[in-house]
PLY file of the C-alpha trace (Angstrom):
ply
format ascii 1.0
element vertex 341
property float x
property float y
property float z
element edge 340
property int vertex1
property int vertex2
end_header
30.13 -57.88 2.79
28.72 -56.42 -0.48
29.59 -52.78 -1.41
26.08 -52.03 -1.47
25.78 -52.86 2.03
28.86 -50.87 2.94
27.25 -48.05 1.01
23.98 -48.11 3.06
26.08 -48.20 6.39
28.11 -45.32 5.23
25.08 -43.52 4.29
23.40 -43.96 7.66
26.56 -42.95 9.47
26.88 -39.74 7.53
22.96 -39.04 8.01
23.40 -39.69 11.68
26.54 -37.55 11.87
24.36 -34.67 10.38
21.54 -35.21 12.51
23.65 -35.07 15.56
25.81 -32.19 14.53
27.20 -29.73 17.16
25.56 -27.17 18.78
22.10 -28.31 18.73
21.93 -28.46 14.89
23.42 -25.22 14.33
25.37 -26.65 11.50
22.10 -27.52 9.58
20.67 -24.32 9.98
23.98 -22.44 8.64
22.71 -23.91 4.89
20.34 -20.89 4.75
17.64 -21.24 1.84
19.80 -18.63 -0.43
22.71 -21.05 0.09
20.57 -24.19 -0.97
19.37 -22.42 -4.02
22.68 -21.11 -4.83
24.21 -24.68 -4.54
21.50 -26.35 -6.71
22.15 -23.78 -9.44
25.57 -24.44 -9.18
25.30 -28.05 -9.40
22.69 -27.74 -12.19
25.28 -25.63 -14.25
27.95 -28.49 -13.69
25.57 -31.10 -14.69
24.90 -29.42 -17.81
28.64 -28.60 -18.68
29.67 -32.13 -18.57
30.84 -33.67 -21.61
29.84 -37.01 -22.97
32.79 -38.87 -21.87
32.54 -37.65 -18.35
34.99 -34.64 -18.13
34.12 -30.84 -18.07
34.81 -27.72 -20.08
35.67 -26.59 -23.55
37.87 -23.32 -22.54
40.56 -22.80 -19.93
41.34 -26.35 -18.73
39.18 -28.75 -20.88
39.21 -32.43 -19.84
41.66 -31.77 -17.10
41.03 -34.60 -14.32
41.26 -32.25 -11.25
38.32 -30.12 -12.46
36.74 -33.60 -13.00
37.39 -34.81 -9.34
36.31 -31.59 -7.82
33.06 -31.62 -9.74
32.57 -34.99 -8.75
33.03 -33.83 -5.21
30.49 -31.02 -5.49
27.77 -33.62 -6.55
29.02 -35.97 -3.69
28.70 -33.29 -1.15
25.10 -32.91 -2.20
24.30 -36.22 -0.86
24.10 -38.00 -4.17
26.48 -40.93 -4.81
27.11 -43.20 -7.79
23.93 -45.22 -7.53
21.34 -42.93 -5.90
20.31 -39.21 -5.57
19.63 -36.70 -8.66
23.30 -36.52 -9.41
24.19 -40.33 -9.53
24.62 -40.16 -13.19
27.14 -37.22 -13.41
29.07 -38.71 -10.29
29.17 -42.19 -12.26
30.47 -40.38 -15.51
33.17 -38.62 -13.36
34.19 -42.08 -12.37
34.19 -43.58 -15.88
36.40 -40.59 -17.07
39.00 -40.44 -14.40
39.53 -44.50 -14.77
39.63 -44.23 -18.85
42.56 -41.63 -18.06
44.47 -43.82 -15.60
47.53 -45.48 -16.88
48.73 -49.03 -16.32
51.04 -47.63 -13.73
48.03 -45.98 -11.65
48.83 -42.39 -12.84
45.74 -40.39 -13.27
46.22 -37.53 -15.94
44.67 -36.63 -19.24
47.97 -36.46 -21.76
46.11 -33.81 -23.95
44.32 -31.53 -21.13
45.75 -28.14 -19.61
46.90 -28.35 -16.38
48.93 -26.32 -13.26
50.67 -29.89 -12.83
49.99 -33.37 -13.50
50.07 -34.42 -9.48
47.57 -31.81 -8.91
45.23 -33.48 -11.17
46.44 -36.94 -9.90
45.92 -35.86 -6.07
42.38 -34.54 -6.68
41.39 -37.50 -8.62
42.51 -39.77 -6.06
40.54 -37.99 -3.54
37.43 -38.08 -5.20
37.82 -41.82 -6.37
38.56 -42.54 -2.63
35.36 -40.64 -1.61
33.13 -42.84 -3.72
34.92 -46.02 -3.18
32.31 -48.41 -1.57
29.62 -46.66 -3.31
30.38 -48.10 -6.51
29.90 -51.64 -7.52
32.80 -51.22 -10.08
35.28 -54.35 -9.31
38.66 -52.78 -10.05
38.22 -49.59 -8.46
40.09 -50.61 -5.50
42.89 -51.91 -7.60
43.10 -48.51 -9.49
43.17 -46.82 -6.18
45.84 -48.91 -4.69
47.87 -48.21 -7.72
47.06 -44.59 -7.52
48.35 -44.40 -3.80
51.74 -46.44 -4.92
52.31 -43.31 -7.37
51.88 -40.57 -4.48
54.01 -42.72 -2.24
57.12 -43.35 -4.82
56.67 -39.56 -5.79
57.48 -38.29 -2.35
60.86 -36.49 -2.35
63.40 -36.71 0.27
62.10 -33.51 1.94
59.14 -35.59 2.52
57.05 -33.43 0.03
55.43 -33.70 -3.54
56.05 -31.30 -6.58
54.34 -30.96 -10.02
55.47 -34.36 -11.76
55.37 -38.14 -10.10
58.96 -37.82 -9.65
60.60 -37.62 -6.20
62.67 -34.73 -7.15
61.69 -31.13 -5.30
58.40 -30.30 -3.39
56.19 -27.45 -2.64
53.54 -27.06 0.22
50.64 -26.80 -2.54
51.12 -30.05 -4.25
52.17 -31.80 -1.11
48.69 -30.91 0.51
46.78 -32.08 -2.39
48.57 -35.56 -1.88
48.07 -35.80 1.85
44.38 -35.13 1.46
44.49 -38.02 -1.27
46.37 -40.34 0.96
44.04 -39.57 3.97
40.71 -40.17 1.80
42.32 -43.49 0.47
43.27 -44.76 3.87
39.69 -43.78 5.11
38.32 -46.05 2.39
40.59 -49.01 3.17
43.47 -48.30 1.15
46.85 -49.18 2.63
48.95 -46.13 3.19
52.74 -46.34 4.61
52.65 -44.36 8.13
56.27 -43.52 7.01
55.00 -41.79 4.39
52.44 -39.55 6.37
55.25 -38.81 8.93
57.48 -37.64 6.44
54.70 -35.63 5.11
54.23 -34.15 8.42
57.52 -33.12 9.13
57.87 -31.41 5.49
54.50 -29.37 6.12
55.49 -28.51 9.32
59.03 -27.20 8.29
57.32 -24.87 5.61
55.50 -23.01 8.45
56.93 -19.39 9.11
57.01 -17.67 12.43
53.86 -15.74 11.88
51.89 -19.01 11.59
51.49 -18.80 8.08
53.20 -20.95 5.32
56.02 -20.54 2.72
55.76 -22.12 -0.60
58.99 -24.30 -0.61
61.60 -24.78 1.87
64.42 -23.38 -0.16
63.98 -21.29 -3.29
60.59 -19.90 -4.17
58.28 -17.41 -2.12
59.19 -17.83 1.42
56.71 -15.33 2.79
53.47 -16.52 4.12
50.22 -16.22 1.88
46.46 -16.68 2.69
46.18 -19.58 0.23
48.93 -21.94 0.75
48.67 -21.24 4.45
44.97 -22.23 4.68
46.12 -25.79 2.91
49.05 -26.22 5.29
46.80 -26.20 8.05
44.25 -28.64 6.23
47.22 -30.88 5.57
48.11 -31.38 9.28
44.71 -32.15 10.28
44.36 -34.81 7.48
47.81 -35.96 8.66
46.51 -36.82 12.15
47.61 -33.47 13.90
44.59 -32.14 15.63
45.94 -29.72 18.26
49.22 -28.48 18.97
51.14 -25.20 18.57
51.29 -25.36 14.73
47.77 -25.84 14.20
46.55 -22.77 16.51
49.14 -20.61 14.90
48.10 -21.73 11.65
44.66 -20.76 12.51
45.54 -17.42 14.16
47.04 -16.52 10.88
44.22 -17.43 8.77
41.64 -15.50 11.06
42.24 -11.97 9.50
41.48 -13.45 5.68
37.77 -13.96 6.50
35.25 -13.18 3.73
34.08 -9.59 3.97
37.39 -8.03 5.17
39.80 -6.06 3.11
43.15 -7.83 4.56
45.81 -7.75 1.32
46.13 -11.26 -0.44
42.60 -12.56 0.43
41.68 -12.42 -3.04
44.74 -14.47 -4.20
44.03 -18.02 -5.72
40.48 -16.98 -4.16
38.60 -20.82 -4.78
41.58 -22.57 -3.97
42.20 -20.50 -0.65
38.48 -21.00 0.48
38.26 -24.36 -0.32
41.10 -25.29 2.20
40.12 -22.39 4.67
36.59 -23.27 5.16
37.99 -27.00 5.79
40.38 -25.70 8.35
37.71 -23.88 10.31
35.51 -26.80 9.90
37.99 -28.95 11.89
38.43 -26.29 14.23
35.04 -25.99 15.18
33.50 -23.77 17.75
33.73 -20.15 17.49
36.28 -20.06 14.89
33.76 -22.22 12.51
30.46 -20.06 13.43
31.82 -16.94 12.53
33.89 -18.17 9.21
31.32 -20.01 7.39
28.49 -17.52 7.57
31.03 -14.93 6.08
32.11 -16.70 3.26
28.82 -18.25 2.33
27.17 -14.57 1.98
30.14 -13.81 0.05
29.89 -16.66 -2.48
26.08 -16.41 -2.77
26.65 -12.55 -3.75
29.43 -13.66 -6.29
27.12 -16.09 -8.34
26.25 -15.47 -11.63
23.10 -15.50 -13.23
23.60 -19.01 -14.85
24.72 -20.34 -11.59
28.25 -20.54 -12.14
31.44 -18.90 -10.22
34.10 -17.54 -12.28
37.51 -18.56 -12.05
40.79 -17.97 -14.37
41.29 -21.74 -14.47
37.71 -22.05 -16.24
34.18 -21.81 -14.54
33.67 -25.26 -14.00
36.70 -25.26 -11.70
35.23 -22.01 -9.60
31.62 -23.49 -9.52
32.87 -26.85 -8.13
34.89 -25.16 -5.68
32.49 -22.58 -4.59
29.81 -25.72 -4.39
32.16 -27.78 -2.00
32.38 -24.84 0.18
29.03 -24.19 0.60
27.93 -27.55 1.30
30.34 -28.20 3.91
27.61 -28.21 6.67
25.90 -30.87 5.03
28.74 -33.34 6.44
28.15 -35.79 3.77
31.99 -35.90 2.33
33.79 -38.83 4.61
37.13 -36.62 4.11
35.36 -33.94 6.36
34.11 -36.36 9.06
35.53 -35.26 12.13
0 1
1 2
2 3
3 4
4 5
5 6
6 7
7 8
8 9
9 10
10 11
11 12
12 13
13 14
14 15
15 16
16 17
17 18
18 19
19 20
20 21
21 22
22 23
23 24
24 25
25 26
26 27
27 28
28 29
29 30
30 31
31 32
32 33
33 34
34 35
35 36
36 37
37 38
38 39
39 40
40 41
41 42
42 43
43 44
44 45
45 46
46 47
47 48
48 49
49 50
50 51
51 52
52 53
53 54
54 55
55 56
56 57
57 58
58 59
59 60
60 61
61 62
62 63
63 64
64 65
65 66
66 67
67 68
68 69
69 70
70 71
71 72
72 73
73 74
74 75
75 76
76 77
77 78
78 79
79 80
80 81
81 82
82 83
83 84
84 85
85 86
86 87
87 88
88 89
89 90
90 91
91 92
92 93
93 94
94 95
95 96
96 97
97 98
98 99
99 100
100 101
101 102
102 103
103 104
104 105
105 106
106 107
107 108
108 109
109 110
110 111
111 112
112 113
113 114
114 115
115 116
116 117
117 118
118 119
119 120
120 121
121 122
122 123
123 124
124 125
125 126
126 127
127 128
128 129
129 130
130 131
131 132
132 133
133 134
134 135
135 136
136 137
137 138
138 139
139 140
140 141
141 142
142 143
143 144
144 145
145 146
146 147
147 148
148 149
149 150
150 151
151 152
152 153
153 154
154 155
155 156
156 157
157 158
158 159
159 160
160 161
161 162
162 163
163 164
164 165
165 166
166 167
167 168
168 169
169 170
170 171
171 172
172 173
173 174
174 175
175 176
176 177
177 178
178 179
179 180
180 181
181 182
182 183
183 184
184 185
185 186
186 187
187 188
188 189
189 190
190 191
191 192
192 193
193 194
194 195
195 196
196 197
197 198
198 199
199 200
200 201
201 202
202 203
203 204
204 205
205 206
206 207
207 208
208 209
209 210
210 211
211 212
212 213
213 214
214 215
215 216
216 217
217 218
218 219
219 220
220 221
221 222
222 223
223 224
224 225
225 226
226 227
227 228
228 229
229 230
230 231
231 232
232 233
233 234
234 235
235 236
236 237
237 238
238 239
239 240
240 241
241 242
242 243
243 244
244 245
245 246
246 247
247 248
248 249
249 250
250 251
251 252
252 253
253 254
254 255
255 256
256 257
257 258
258 259
259 260
260 261
261 262
262 263
263 264
264 265
265 266
266 267
267 268
268 269
269 270
270 271
271 272
272 273
273 274
274 275
275 276
276 277
277 278
278 279
279 280
280 281
281 282
282 283
283 284
284 285
285 286
286 287
287 288
288 289
289 290
290 291
291 292
292 293
293 294
294 295
295 296
296 297
297 298
298 299
299 300
300 301
301 302
302 303
303 304
304 305
305 306
306 307
307 308
308 309
309 310
310 311
311 312
312 313
313 314
314 315
315 316
316 317
317 318
318 319
319 320
320 321
321 322
322 323
323 324
324 325
325 326
326 327
327 328
328 329
329 330
330 331
331 332
332 333
333 334
334 335
335 336
336 337
337 338
338 339
339 340
C-alpha cells in the first residue's frame, strides 16, 4: 500500500477519534475560541521564526534538534501534515533539517548547537519523525528511524534508563522518559522495538517512584526528592510503556493533582513548560474528572501568559516555550498519534 494511502487512512482514523471523543464531544468544546486564537498566533510565530535550513532560533538554543522536533509536533497537533494544511511546508522543513543532522549511525544531533544533553535532542527528534512517518513519501525515513531506535536501544544502561550521552553508563528519569516516548512513537509507526528494552525501562521508572507517589531524579546520587516536572514525566513514561492502571499510576496522578494551574503549590513553576507538557499528557491518559479539571486550568493560564507577538517566554528560548504551549493547548484536537488512547 502506498504511503499516501496510509496517510489518508491515518487521517481518517484521527478525524473519527476526534468526532467520537469521550463525554459527548466535551473534548472539542475545551478548545475555546480564545485557545484557538492563542494557538493560531503561536504557530504563526513559530513559522516566522523558522530558519531557511528548517531549524529555529538565533538566541538561547539555536539550531537545537529538540526545539525543531517539538516545533514540528506543534504544527502536527494542529492537523497539518508534511503534504497538506497551512503548516505543511514548515513541517517538511523540520523533517529535512533533522535528517540533515542525522549521522551515519542514526544519532540525531546538531554538533554546533547548544543542548541540555544530546539524548534529549535525539529523543524528541525521533518522536517527531516517528509521528510523521507514513505521512511523508521520503523513502529513507523508515531506515533513518530504524537507526535512531537502534541508538536508543544501544544506549540503555544496566539500570534500564538513559542519560545525556548515547552511552550505556548512567541514567536519570527525565532523559529516560524522553526515550520511552520516542520508542513508543516508533513502535506505533511500525518500527521494531525490543520488548526487553521496554520492560527494563518500566523497571527503572518504577524504581524511581518515591513513597509520596512522585519521582526522584536518579536511583542513586542526584536529587532524591519528588518534583512536579519529573513526576509528570514519570507517569507519562509508564503510560507510554503500556502501564495504563495500577498503584504506580494512581499514586503518581495523586501526587500531581496539587500542582494544577492556578494554584500556589511550591515547585509548580520549576521547568514550567516541560512540566506542563508532560502533566497534560498524564491527565489526558487518565481521562475522566482528572482531565476535565486539569486541562481548562492550564489552558486559561497559558492564554494569560502569551505575549503580544504570539510567543511564550522560556529560559531555553521562546521557540521552545511556544512549541510546548501550543502542544499543550492542542491536546483536545487528538491529532497526534502518540496521544491516541
